[in-house]
N, C-alpha and C positions, 0 to 999 in steps of 0.2 A: 725728463723726470721719470717717464714710464720705463725706459730702458734701465735707468739707475735702480728703480724699485724692483723690477723683475730680476735683475742680476743679483742683488743682495739677498733676495728671497731664496736663492740657491743654497745658501750656507746656514749651518746651524750655529757656528761661532759668530761672535761680533764681526761684522763686515762693513766695509765702506767701498763704494764704487764712485769714481769720478768720471763723468761723461762729458765729452766734447763733441758737438755736432752729431749727437745720437750714437756715438761710438765710445767705448771705454778707453781711457788713457792711463788709468791707474786703479787697480783693484787689490784689496788685501783683507785678510782676516787677522785679528789680533786678540790679545788677552782681554781687551776692553775696547770700547768704541773709539776712544782717544788714540790708543795704540794703532788701531786699524786705520784711522785717518792719517796718522803720521807715515805709516808704511805705504798707503795708497798714494799720498802726495809725493813721497820720495821716488815713486816709480817713474814719474815724468813731470817734474814741477813746471817746465816750460809749457807743456800742452794743457796742464790743469788750469791755467789762467783763464778766468771767465767761464769755467765749467759748472756742471751740475753735480751735487753730492747726493748719493743715496745711502741710507743707513738702515740696518735691520734691528737696531736697538734704540732705546730712549737716548736723546741727546742731552747731555748735562752741561753745566756752566763752563767747565774746563774746556770741553770740546768746542763750544760755541765761541769762546774767546779765541781759540786757534783759527776757527773758520773766519771770524771777523778780521783777523790779522792778515788773512790771505784774500785773494780776489775771486770770489765765486758769484755766480748769478742766481743760483737756486739751491735749495736743499729740501729733500723729502725724507721723512722718518716716521716711525709709528707714533712716538710721543716726544715731548720736550718738558724738561723741568721748567717751572715758572720763571726762575731767575735766568734760565737759558733763553727763554723767549725775549725777556727784556734786553739781554745782551745782543741778540740778533737784530733787534730794532735799531741798534746803533749803526748798522751797515746799510746805507742808503741803496735802494734798488734791489735788495736781496729778496727773492721770492721764497717764502717758507710754507711748506705744505705738511700737514699731519694726516696720516692714513688711519690711525688706530691700529688695532691688532692685525698683523699681517696674515693673510690667508695664503699658505704655501702650496696647497694642493690645487693645481689647475688642470688636473687630468681630464676633467669634464668640460674644459673651456676650449674655445676655438679662437684663432687669430683671424681677423678680417682685414684684408688689404684691398683698397680700392684700385681697380684697373679700368681701362677704357671700356665702357659699356657694361660694367658689372662689378662684382666682388669676388675675390679669391678667398675661399673659406678652407682653412687647414687646421690640423690638430696643433695644440700648443707644443712648443719645442721642449718637451721634457724627455730627455734621453737617458735611459737607465745605464748604469755602468757595472751591473752585476754579471754581464756576459762578455767582459773583455777577454781578448785572446792574446796570449804571450807568444810572439812569433820569432824571437831572436834567441841566440844561444845564451846571452846574458839576460837575466831577469832583473827587473827593477827591485830595489829594496823596498821595504814597507814605507819608509819615509818618502822615497822617490815616487812611489805609487800614489801616495796622498797628494803630492805636488802635481802629479799628472792629472789626477781627478779635479783638483782645483783649477788647473789651466784649461781643462776641457769645459768646465762650467763657465769659464770666462769667454772662451773662444766662440761659444754659441751666440754671444751678443756682439761680436766684432764683425764688421762688414767684410764679406768675402771678396777676393781670396784673403783668408785670415790666418795669422800665425800669432801665438802667444808664448812668450818665454816667462817662466816663473821659478821662484825659489822660496821655499818655506811659506807657501800660501801668500805670496806677494808677486805681482807682475813686475818684471824687470824690463821687458821689451815687447811692443805690440806692433805687428805689421798688418796693415789693413787696406782693403779696397784696391788691391793690385790686380793687374790683368794677367799675371802669371804667378804661380805659387812660389817659384824661386825668388822672385822680386819681393814677395811678402816676407820670405825668410830673411833676405838681405836687410830689409827695412827693420824688422824686429831686432836683428843682431846689431844694426847701427844704433838703434835706440838704446839697447841694453849696454853697449860699450863693454867695459871689462866685466860687468855683471853677467854677461852671457856665459862666461866660463862656470861650469858646474850647475847650470840651469837645466830645466826640462822644457820640452817644446810640445805644444798642442797645435794641430792643424785641423781646420774645419772640413777639409776635403782630402782625398788621397793624394799621394805624390806620384805624378805621372812619369817622373824620371828620378834618377839617383842624385842629380845635381844638388837638390835641397839637402840631402843627407850629408853630402860631402861638405857643403857650406856649414852645416850644423857642427860637424866634426872639427872643422877648422876653428870654430868659435869656442869649442870646449863644451858643447851641449852633451849631456850624459844620458838622456832618456827622451823618448818620443811617444806621443799618443796620437793616433790618426785613425780614420775610418777603415782604411784598406779598400780593396776592390779594384785597383788598377791592373791593367794587363801586364804591367811591369812590377807587380808586387815582389816577385822573386828577386828581381834586380835590386829593388829598394831594400829588401830585407838583407840581401847579400852585402850591400853597402854598409848597413848598420852593423852587421857582424864583422866586417873588415875593420871598422873603427871602434869596435867594442861598445857600441851604443845599444842600450836595451830599447825595445820597441813593442808597443801593444796596439792591437786593433780593437776598435769599438763596434765595427760592423754597420755603422750608420753615419751618414753625413749630416752636417748641420749648417748649410749655407744660409747666410743672412744678407738679404738684398734690400 
């Protein structure tokens, strides 16, 4: 639930995150919260079974009826309409949490992680995107750039090695927890199936080899956002140029372990 809440706080638009075993399996922004739910669920209906829903808007009756018709184990949102609460009571075993108004500025907050013999204290993972660097001959369109930013905000919450494929502010494929980056790319493409074509890709770490870019090109991916910083950045950028893929660097990694 904490992952779901922190993820949807990244977005100004109505957003839904579906979390399974602390990792996102479907995330989307929509014109309203019901639309966002439908798009997030469509991202990966199989993995969504028994998951947790996070929302950044009040939950209304229409949305709760859809939630009850599916199988989720929990939901966390700022507020609920009264008739929505009554509807949710019809789903046995569903945990429902209300947060009140969301506090989005966590710049002064720290994440605490228990380790053997102590605590790891680190800054909250708020990574600005106002310093991105365009590194390929082809530049992303304004719409592609918005999709890249959306995918970057999602990949921060995906277990590393992490890859997120997205279209129109909706995830279409997520590759997570792999021991090599190219395997995460393959997993995301496998999950996305035909939706990989025309999607954008976010990577939480740099690409150590061009193999991931070649796989992305085969799948029809059109733009990539990644930290940069590999000793083979020139090779990776060259591969993107060969395939006509636009690529931007963020200058910072966001591994989640």
